[in-house]
N, C-alpha and C positions, 0 to 999 in steps of 0.2 A: 508279348506275341509280335511277330513279324512275318509278313509274306511278300511275295513278289509285288513291287520292286522297291521295298524298304523304305516305305513312305508312310507318314501319319497325318492325315488330313482330318481335322475336324469337320465332319460332315453331318449336318442336322443335328440330332440330339445324341449321336454316338460317336465314337472313334472307328473309323474305317481304315484297316491296315492293308496296304498293298505294297509288295516289294520285291526286290531280288536281294539278299542278305539279309539276315534277321536283325531286328532292332529290339533290345530287350527294355528300353525305358520307354515304353507307351503310354505309360501313366494309367490310372484307373480308368476302366471303361464306365461310361455313363450307366446308371442304374435307374429303373423306375422310381418316382419319388416315393418316399416313404415318410408320411407327415407325422409330426410329435403331437403330443395332446395339444388342444386347440390352446392358444394365448391370445393376448389382445394385441390387434395392430397398432403399431406405433407411428404417429404422424407428427409433422413439424409445420410450422408455419412459413418456413424459409430454410433453404440450404445454408450451410455454414459459411461465413465470408471467405475463409481460408480453404481452397480446395488445391489439391495438386494438379488436376485437370478439370478445366470448365468445358462444358461440350455443347449443350443446346441442341443436339440431335434429336429427331423426332422419330416416332414410328407410327404406322397405322394411319396415314393421312394426317399426323399432327395430334393424335389423340393422346400420345404418351411423350413426355419430354425427357430426355436425359439430361439432369442438370450438371453432373460431373461426379468426380470421386476424389477422396482424401485419403492419401496413402501414409500410414505411420509405422515407424519413421521411414522416411524417404532415402536415407542413406544406409540401411541396414547391410550386412555383409551377406556374401551368397551363402546359401542354406539356412540363415536366420529367418523366423516367421516375421510378416509384415501384415497390418492391419489395413483392410480396404474397407472404406465407408462409400457407398454408391447413393446417389441422391436421383429420384424421380418424381415426377409430377403428372397426373392424369388432368388433361384439360378437357376432356369429355368422357363419357361411360367407356371404360376400357374394354377390350375384347375379353371373351370368356376361354377359359381352358388352358391358358399359356404358362408354361413354367419357366423359370429363370435359369439361364446358363452364364457361367464365366469360365473364359479360357484364357491361360497365358501362353503366347505362340512367338514364334521367331519373327521379328519384325519386316523382314524382307520377303520371305516365303509364306507366311501365314500359318506355317506347320506347327503342330503343338508342342509345348514345352511339358505344360501341366493343365488337368482338369480340375476346375473348382466349381463344377455344377452343383448347385443346392436350392432348396426352396427359398422364395423370399421370407426374409424375418424367420427362418426355421420353420416355415409352414404357417405362420400367423397371418401371412398378408398376400394371398394369392392375387393376381394380377386383377381379377375381376372385382375384387373387394376393395381396390383403392378408391378413396372419397376424392371426388372431383375439386380440384384446387389446393388439396392439401400436397405437401411434400412427404414422402415416404423415403426411409431411410433402411438399407441393410447393410451389415457389418459381417465381415467373416475375415479369415486369415489365409495367406498363401505363403509359399517358400520363395524368398528372394533367389531368382536364377542365377547362374554363374556368369550369365552375358545378357545383353539386353532382351528384354522380352516385353511384349506389348499386351497389355490386358485387353480383352475384347468381350463384349458382353451383349446378351440380348434375350429373346423369349422363343420358346419352342413348343410345338403341339403335335403330338404324333411324327408326320413325316414333313412337317412344314416349320418355318420360322416366320416370327411377326416381320414384315415388311420394314426395312429402314427406308426413309423418304428421301433422303439425300444420298446418292452413292459416294459422294466425297469424304463422309465421315465415316465410312465402313471400310472394313478389310475383307471384302468379300463375302457371300454366302449371308448377308443380313447379320454381321457381327459388326456393331458399334466400336470404334475405336476408343479405347480407355487410356489410363496413363502407361507411360513406359516405366519398366521396372529395370534396375541393375545400371551398372556402369559399364565401362569400356572392357570387353572380353580380353583375356591374355593374348599376348603377342604371339603371332603364328611362328612355331619353330620352324627350323631350317635344318637340312641334311646336305652336305658337299660330299658328292659321290665321286669315289676316285677312279681314274682309268686304269685298267690292268693291262699288261703285255701278255700275261697268260691266264686265259679264262678257267675258272674252278670246273673241276671235274665234277658232274652232275651224278651224285651217288648218296645224296642224303646226309652224308658225313661232312661236317663244316672244319676240315683239317687242312685245307689246301692254302697256299701263301696269299692268294687272292684275299680269302677273309681274313687273315691275320692281320692285314694292313688295313682293313676297313672298320671304321667307326661303328661301334655297336650302340644301339639305343634301346631302352627299355621302355615298352609300351605301357601307358597308364589307364585308367578308367575312363570309357570314352565318353561318359556323360559328365563326368565332373572333375577328372584329371587326378583323382586319387589313387594311391597304390594299390593294385589289384590284389586278389588272393593268392595268383599263381603267376610266376614271372614268364614273360616273354620278351625275348631279345631278338633284334633285327639288324641285318647289316646291307649294304647294296655297294655294287661296284660296276662298272661298265667297259666294253670295249667297242671297236667300230660297228658291230652288228646287234650287241644285245646289250640290255639292262639285266644284270642279275641282283636277285634278292633271295636272302636266305633268312628263315625265322628258325628259332630254337625255342621250344616250348615245354615248360614244365607241366606235367598232367599225370596225377595218380592213375587216372582210368582212361585209355587211349580207346576211342571206339567210334562205330559209324555204320550206317546200316546201307547207306545209298552207293550203288556201284556205277552208274551210267554217266557219261559226258553230260554235261550241263543240267544233272540232277540238283534238286533243291538242296544242296550241301550246306547252304547257309542256314537251314533249320538245324543243323548239328553242330558239330565241332569242326573248325576251319580256320584257316589265315587267308586275308585278303590282301590285296594291292587294287588302289585306285589311282588313275593316271590321267591327269588334265594336261596332255603335252604342250599345247600352245597356252595355257594359263587363262583361257578366255571365259571360264566359269561356266562353259555350256558343253562341249564335246568332250566325252571321256570315256574311259574303258575301265571295266571291272573285271579283276581276274581272283580266282579262289581256287586253294587246294585242300583236299580234305587228308585225314591220317591215312587213309586207303589209296592215295594219290589219283582221287577222283579229280577232274578238272572241271570248273565253270569259268567261262568269260562271255562277257557281252560288251557291246557298243552301245552308247547313249548319244544321240545328236543334241540333247539338252537334259537339263536336270530332271530325272525322273519320267521323260518322255522317250517315246520309239525305241524303247529296249530291243536290241536286235541280238538275239541268240544264235542267228546263223553267222554272225561274225566269228571268226577263227583267229584267234590270237597267233596260233604258231608256236606257242611257248612250250618249253621242254621241262619237265619236272622231276624231281626224286625225292622219296621220301624214306627217313630211317625212324624207326620204332624203338625206343628203348623199353621194352616190356613185352607183354602179350596183348596183341591187339584184340580188342572185342570181349576180354574176360575182366568181368566186373570181380570176380574173386580173389584177384590178387592186386598188388600195387605196383603199378608202372612208374618209371622215372620221367617219361615224355616222349616227344617226338620233334624230329627236325627236317627241315624240307627246303630245297634249293629250287629256285625258277630262273630260267633262262627266257627272257621276253624279248622277241625280235623287233628292233625298232619300226622295221620297215611295214609292219601290219598295224601300229597304233594309230589312232585317229590324230589328224593334224599335226604331225610331228614337223617341228620348224626346220631341223636340219637331221641328216644322216651321215656320220654320227654327230651328235650333239656337239656344238661349239663350246670350247671353255667359257664359262661364265654364264652360259644358257641355263634359264630358270624354268622349271616346269612346277605345276601345283600336283600334290599327290597326298596320299595318306595309306596307312598300314594299319590293319585290324587284325583281330582274333576273337573269335567267338568261343566260349567255354560253358560248358553245361555240367555245373558242380552237382555230383550225384545224379547225373543224365537229367536234371530237372531244372535247377535254378541257373539261368541264363545269366552270363556276363561279358560284357564287350569291353575290349581294349583298344586303343588306338594310338597312334605316335602323336598325333594331334588331337587332343579332347575337342568334343564337339559343342558340349553344353546343350544338347538336344538329342532326342531319340532318334536319329537319323543318319545312317553312314554316308547318305549322300549330301550331307551339308556343306556343298562346294565352298562356301567362303570361309569354312574353317580348315580347309585343307593346308597342309604345310607347304613349304618351298623346298624344291629339288634342286640344287645348284652343281651344274657338271663342273669338274675341275679341271 
């Protein structure tokens, strides 16, 4: 699920989704604990000598100590399961009624990659049963992310989290830092945009000479870079006044129910362009077009902050549907769209027109609803997180 402004924030015991543009990879939402049949609480006299991360962070005024975590294997490939073994010790009687949570988050922003919440020792060891002085171990598995992910953990009860004593060892919201998973993410892709003397005619048909000379790129799965089920190709060119973007979309069922400017078209089928003209990782613009040629545009002064829907991009667009719009009874071929985005209205543009060699940050997206239900996200630069606003994963746009 995804709603305005396309953010995944681990908040208390649940995932809260706020957003402009829909993110389909939110991960499983937290569910109320369902305990298995009672088993025996397992204790140790000490934590293992070899830990991937040694911590010493404390909760609730020193009542609980997080000793650390062991990751096995530490060098697993993205997508493979890894075993996490967490070690804690109660120094005095622990608080009652708290449940265990484990998240894997983006290290820089703290946004959710995956949710591994579960009951400690599968329900055999609620926090209040931990014997003082003994070490308790919890073992479970997560999937190795495609780019670095930070394990964060802690304890929750209703609408609160057990307080972490030292703010330096947490990643906000009383989430203690655990080990780092994954290696370096793939290099950011680049697109060299060519300058054209004759602008393309905006009719939704991609037969202009300008597009014939532009490099086509095929979008990939936005979460993991895999080949998507349906093809999306994009091209970009520019002139003195405009950046032109073309999408060609394979789609057996072209549809949409929203008709008004700045409607939440990101909840349906859409193509999107994100532009960070000065590449500062803060100010950027989001522009979207639906198959009904409905537009959405917004300005952000910082990542996910201050979304301004009153901003008008001034972009011109045209859509061509190859099939019957909004008719699920037949099979369509797809749709194509052309966007002419004026430089003068974009945020923090260094030069108009851009100078040769100038480098912007940007990304291209598509959202497809297979059978009008199952959401698939595509991107030029895969994000490895369910957030289209993941600015550090934006590609480079290089002006020729």
